C-alpha positions in Angstrom: -99.7 -71.5 56.4 -101.6 -74.3 54.7 -105.1 -75.4 55.7 -108.5 -75.6 54.1 -109.3 -73.6 51.0 -111.7 -70.7 51.4 -113.9 -69.4 48.6 -116.1 -66.4 48.1 -119.5 -67.7 47.1 -121.6 -64.6 47.3 -121.5 -60.8 47.3 -123.9 -58.2 48.6 -123.7 -54.4 48.1 -125.3 -51.2 49.4 -122.8 -48.9 47.7 -122.6 -45.4 46.1 -122.9 -47.1 42.8 -126.0 -49.2 43.7 -126.6 -52.8 44.8 -126.3 -54.9 41.6 -122.7 -56.5 41.5 -122.4 -56.6 37.7 -123.7 -53.1 37.3 -121.5 -51.7 40.0 -118.4 -53.3 38.5 -119.3 -52.1 35.0 -119.7 -48.5 36.2 -116.4 -48.7 38.0 -114.5 -50.2 35.0 -115.9 -47.3 32.9 -114.5 -44.8 35.4 -118.0 -43.5 36.4 -117.8 -41.5 39.7 -120.6 -41.6 42.3 -119.1 -38.5 44.0 -121.4 -35.4 44.3 -121.4 -32.0 45.9 -123.9 -32.2 48.8 -125.2 -29.6 51.2 -124.5 -30.7 54.7 -125.6 -29.4 58.0 -128.0 -26.7 59.3 -128.8 -23.5 57.3 -126.6 -21.4 59.6 -123.7 -23.8 60.0 -123.9 -25.9 56.8 -121.4 -26.4 54.1 -121.2 -27.8 50.5 -119.2 -31.0 50.8 -118.0 -33.6 48.4 -119.5 -37.0 49.4 -120.2 -40.4 47.9 -123.6 -41.0 49.6 -126.1 -43.8 49.0 -129.7 -43.3 48.1 -130.8 -45.9 50.5 -134.2 -46.9 52.0 -134.6 -50.4 53.4 -138.3 -50.5 52.5 -139.9 -53.8 53.3 -136.6 -55.6 53.4 -136.4 -54.8 57.1 -139.3 -55.1 59.4 -140.4 -51.6 60.5 -140.3 -52.6 64.1 -136.8 -53.9 63.8 -135.6 -50.6 62.2 -136.2 -48.8 65.5 -133.1 -50.7 66.9 -130.9 -50.1 63.8 -128.7 -47.2 63.0 -128.2 -46.5 59.3 -125.0 -48.5 59.1 -126.7 -51.5 60.6 -129.6 -51.2 58.2 -127.2 -51.1 55.3 -125.3 -54.2 56.7 -128.5 -56.1 56.9 -129.6 -55.3 53.4 -126.1 -56.0 51.9 -126.0 -59.3 53.8 -129.5 -60.3 52.5 -128.2 -59.6 49.0 -125.1 -61.7 49.6 -126.9 -64.6 51.1 -129.3 -64.6 48.1 -126.4 -64.3 45.7 -124.8 -67.4 47.3 -128.0 -69.4 47.4 -127.9 -69.5 51.2 -131.0 -67.4 51.9 -133.8 -69.8 52.7 -137.1 -68.4 53.7 -135.5 -65.2 54.9 -132.8 -66.9 57.0 -129.1 -67.7 56.6 -127.2 -70.8 57.7 -127.7 -71.1 61.5 -124.1 -72.2 62.0 -122.4 -69.3 60.2 -120.1 -66.8 61.9 -120.5 -63.0 61.4 -117.3 -61.0 61.0 -118.1 -57.3 60.4 -116.0 -54.2 60.3 -117.3 -50.8 61.4 -115.4 -47.6 62.3 -117.9 -45.4 64.1 -121.3 -47.2 64.4 -124.4 -45.1 64.7 -122.9 -41.7 64.1 -126.1 -40.0 63.3 -127.8 -41.3 66.5 -125.0 -39.8 68.6 -125.4 -36.5 66.8 -129.2 -36.6 67.5 -128.5 -37.3 71.2 -126.1 -34.4 71.6 -128.5 -32.2 69.7 -131.3 -33.1 72.2 -129.0 -32.4 75.2 -127.3 -29.2 74.0 -129.9 -27.6 71.8 -133.2 -28.7 73.4 -131.7 -28.7 76.9 -133.2 -32.1 77.6 -131.9 -35.3 78.9 -134.7 -37.3 77.3 -132.7 -38.9 74.5 -133.9 -42.0 72.8 -133.8 -45.0 75.1 -132.3 -47.0 72.3 -129.3 -44.6 71.9 -126.6 -46.8 73.5 -127.2 -50.0 71.4 -127.7 -47.9 68.3 -124.4 -46.1 68.5 -122.3 -49.2 69.2 -119.9 -50.2 66.4 -121.0 -53.8 67.0 -124.5 -53.0 65.8 -124.1 -54.2 62.2 -122.8 -57.6 63.2 -125.4 -58.1 65.9 -128.3 -57.1 63.7 -127.1 -59.4 60.9 -127.1 -62.3 63.3 -130.6 -61.5 64.6 -132.2 -60.7 61.3 -131.0 -63.9 59.6 -131.1 -66.3 62.5 -127.3 -66.8 62.5 -126.0 -68.3 65.7 -122.3 -68.6 65.1 -119.8 -66.2 66.6 -120.5 -62.5 65.9 -117.3 -60.4 65.9 -116.9 -56.7 65.2 -113.5 -55.3 64.1 -113.2 -51.5 64.6 -109.8 -50.7 63.1 -110.5 -47.4 61.4 -110.0 -47.8 57.6 -108.8 -51.4 57.9 -111.9 -52.6 59.8 -113.6 -54.7 57.2 -110.4 -56.1 55.6 -109.3 -57.3 59.0 -112.9 -58.8 59.4 -112.5 -60.7 56.1 -109.0 -61.8 57.0 -110.0 -63.2 60.3 -113.0 -64.9 58.7 -110.6 -66.5 56.2 -108.4 -67.7 59.0 -111.4 -69.1 60.9 -112.4 -71.2 58.0 -108.9 -72.2 56.9 -108.0 -73.3 60.4 -111.1 -75.3 60.9 -113.1 -73.2 63.3 -115.9 -72.4 60.9 -117.3 -73.7 57.6 -119.1 -70.6 56.5 -118.7 -66.9 57.6 -120.7 -63.8 56.7 -117.9 -61.2 56.4 -117.8 -57.5 55.5 -118.3 -54.0 56.8 -120.7 -51.1 57.0 -120.3 -47.4 57.7 -122.6 -44.4 57.6 -120.8 -41.4 59.0 -122.0 -38.7 56.6 -123.9 -36.8 59.3 -122.7 -33.2 59.6 -120.9 -33.6 62.9 -118.8 -36.4 61.6 -118.2 -34.6 58.3 -117.1 -31.5 60.1 -114.6 -33.5 62.2 -113.1 -35.0 59.1 -112.8 -31.6 57.6 -110.9 -30.5 60.7 -108.3 -33.2 60.0 -107.4 -31.4 56.8 -107.6 -34.4 54.5 -110.9 -33.7 52.6 -110.7 -33.0 48.9 -111.6 -29.7 47.3 -113.9 -29.5 44.3 -111.9 -29.9 41.0 -112.3 -27.6 38.1 -113.8 -30.4 36.1 -116.6 -30.9 38.7 -117.4 -32.8 41.8 -117.1 -36.2 40.0 -113.5 -35.5 39.1 -112.4 -34.4 42.6 -111.0 -37.6 44.1 -107.7 -38.1 42.2 -105.4 -40.7 43.7 -101.8 -40.8 42.3 -102.5 -37.5 40.5 -100.5 -34.3 40.9 -103.8 -32.4 41.3 -105.1 -34.5 44.1 -106.3 -32.5 47.2 -107.5 -35.2 49.5 -110.1 -37.9 50.1 -113.9 -38.0 49.7 -116.0 -39.7 52.3 -118.4 -42.3 51.3 -120.9 -44.6 52.9 -122.4 -48.1 52.4 -122.0 -51.7 53.2 -120.6 -54.8 51.5 -120.8 -58.4 52.5 -119.0 -61.4 51.3 -120.0 -65.0 52.0 -116.9 -67.1 52.6 -117.2 -71.0 52.6 -114.8 -73.9 53.0 -114.0 -75.7 49.7 -115.8 -78.8 51.0 -118.9 -76.9 51.9 -119.0 -75.0 48.6 -118.4 -78.3 46.7 -121.2 -80.1 48.5 -123.6 -77.4 47.5 -122.4 -77.5 43.9 -121.8 -73.7 44.0 -119.5 -72.0 41.6 -117.2 -69.6 43.6 -116.4 -66.1 42.5 -112.8 -66.1 43.9 -110.6 -67.7 46.4 -109.1 -66.0 49.4 -105.6 -67.3 49.8 -103.7 -65.1 52.2 -104.0 -62.3 54.9 -101.3 -60.1 56.2 -101.4 -57.5 58.9 -99.0 -55.2 60.6 -98.8 -52.0 62.7 -96.7 -49.0 61.8 -95.7 -48.1 65.4 -95.1 -44.7 63.9 -97.7 -41.9 63.9 -101.4 -41.8 64.5 -102.2 -40.3 61.1 -98.9 -40.5 59.2 -98.4 -43.7 57.1 -95.2 -45.7 57.2 -93.6 -47.4 54.3 -92.1 -50.1 56.6 -95.5 -51.0 58.1 -97.3 -51.2 54.8 -94.5 -53.2 53.2 -94.6 -55.7 56.1 -98.4 -56.2 55.7 -98.0 -56.9 51.9 -95.1 -59.3 52.6 -97.1 -61.1 55.3 -100.0 -61.6 52.9 -97.8 -63.0 50.2 -96.0 -65.3 52.6 -99.3 -66.5 54.1 -100.6 -67.2 50.6 -97.4 -69.0 49.5 -97.1 -66.5 46.6 -94.2 -64.7 45.1 -94.7 -61.1 44.0 -94.4 -61.9 40.3 -97.6 -64.0 40.6 -99.6 -61.0 41.4 -101.3 -59.2 38.4 -103.3 -56.5 40.2 -103.5 -54.5 43.4 -106.5 -52.6 44.6 -104.7 -49.9 46.5 -105.8 -48.2 49.7 -104.8 -44.9 48.0 -107.3 -42.2 49.1 -106.0 -39.3 47.1 -103.8 -37.6 49.8 -100.3 -36.2 49.1 -99.0 -38.0 52.1 -100.6 -41.5 51.7 -100.4 -42.3 47.9 -96.6 -42.1 47.4 -96.0 -44.1 50.7 -98.2 -46.9 49.4 -96.4 -46.9 46.0 -93.0 -47.1 47.7 -94.2 -49.9 50.0 -95.4 -51.9 46.9 -92.0 -51.3 45.2 -90.1 -52.5 48.2 -92.3 -55.6 48.7 -92.3 -56.5 45.0 -88.8 -55.5 43.9 -88.5 -55.7 40.1 -91.9 -57.3 39.8 -93.5 -53.9 40.8 -93.1 -52.6 37.2 -95.3 -55.5 36.0 -98.2 -55.2 38.4 -101.3 -53.1 37.8 -102.3 -50.8 40.7 -105.5 -48.8 40.9 -107.6 -46.9 43.4 -111.4 -47.4 43.0 -111.8 -44.8 45.8 -111.5 -42.3 43.0 -115.1 -43.3 42.1 -116.8 -44.7 45.2 -115.0 -42.5 47.9 -113.6 -43.7 51.1 -116.2 -45.8 53.1 -113.8 -46.0 56.1 -115.0 -49.2 58.0 -116.6 -50.6 54.9 -113.9 -49.6 52.3 -111.9 -52.8 52.7 -114.9 -55.0 52.1 -116.1 -53.0 49.1 -112.6 -53.1 47.5 -112.1 -56.7 48.2 -115.4 -57.5 46.5 -114.4 -55.4 43.5 -111.1 -57.3 43.4 -113.0 -60.6 43.4 -115.1 -59.4 40.5 -111.9 -58.2 38.7 -110.4 -61.7 39.0 -113.7 -63.4 38.0 -114.1 -61.2 34.9 -110.3 -60.8 34.2 -110.7 -57.1 33.9 -108.8 -54.3 35.8 -110.7 -51.5 37.4 -109.1 -48.1 36.8 -108.0 -45.0 38.8 -110.4 -42.4 37.6 -109.3 -38.8 37.0 -105.7 -39.8 36.7 -104.6 -37.3 34.1 -101.4 -35.9 35.5 -99.6 -38.7 37.2 -97.4 -37.8 40.2 -93.8 -38.9 39.3 -93.6 -40.3 42.9 -96.4 -42.7 41.9 -94.8 -44.2 38.8 -96.3 -47.6 38.6 -99.0 -48.8 36.2 -101.9 -47.1 37.9 -104.5 -48.0 35.2 -105.5 -44.4 34.3 -109.1 -43.3 33.7 -110.8 -46.5 32.3 -110.4 -50.2 33.0 -108.9 -52.8 30.7 -109.1 -56.5 30.0 -106.5 -58.7 31.7 -106.8 -62.1 30.1 -104.1 -63.7 32.2 -105.1 -62.3 35.6 -104.9 -64.9 38.3 -103.9 -63.3 41.5 -104.7 -60.0 43.1 -104.2 -58.1 46.4 -106.4 -55.6 48.2 -104.7 -53.1 50.6 -106.3 -51.3 53.5 -104.1 -49.0 55.6 -105.7 -47.1 58.5 -105.3 -44.2 60.9 -103.5 -45.6 63.9 -101.0 -47.4 61.7 -103.0 -50.6 61.3 -102.4 -52.3 58.0 -104.1 -55.2 56.2 -103.6 -56.9 52.9 -105.8 -59.6 51.5 -104.6 -62.0 48.7 -107.1 -63.5 46.3 -106.9 -66.0 43.5 -109.2 -66.5 40.5 -111.5 -69.5 41.3 
């Protein structure tokens, strides 16, 4: 479908690698892992867990009184959005563009607040939970707080689609601008579910990685024969999307262009990925962008480092790309920043935009013994220059079989 062109004009991060876009991208291209072994939980029930956590305190960037009504994910979203608005030149006296829409992805909302409420009820035997508990635990908290903190009055939408949440948020924001419903949208995602109750639940699923012999940093190993699972991360990432006309009127130089969005459902299994569904999302994104597969030079893969997921995604790429699959670079930056669930798509889309802008391919860290079933160019260990890179995709494939692919072009 053809409509107005949509550009990325600002990026904001609160990530396991920090907040500065250039520094984050450099660390990732060098294959630096932010994954650490962390002690989680109470003394009697705790465990050492691999996590990609964020050393985050909002400080004076969020009014102390306002913080009372924000869970950790919402605080991260507000700070990331402030960074993105500043990066785009749209932060004026602490406010953003009043007419902007807000499209945010979030999987679980205020997970730590819910844990606190259960602890009060079951351990302290009290019904006197925080009166702000209900609004704090809602997945819509990040989007709502972004609107309130920056005086943004356009539509505020939340997309809670598990691991595809923020990719869907960006895709729908792209469509809103392309189709003339908005001129500027604050789009992204936030997630903070590293409280012990949530971590224990993920461990029960059986998909969490074990520590590698080379240390915690080497434990997330997508596409590698020694992979043992995913590593949970946390953080927020915001992209400022603007129509071509609006960006040109401001004289801003965009970072990248969003050119297509494809989505699909597996209709298969709750936690089991489907080649057919993933292939359909990729094909839909290419068709939406008016691109042929041979135009794509890089794919930021969803690949989390599980034995079930990685080969399925590689096979989906092979089917969608045909012979062109042998010429496309595919990497998983989750190997370094972990899996941010509801925020993962936004973080990986932003990294993809930086890859296009700098014509440099991020690597798959820790890829030392490639799985024969993952036999594409998976950019092992460290990044490399890509002087002809023009088009890239970012994949997000979620529990529940919800698939989303974003197509980006170098601006």
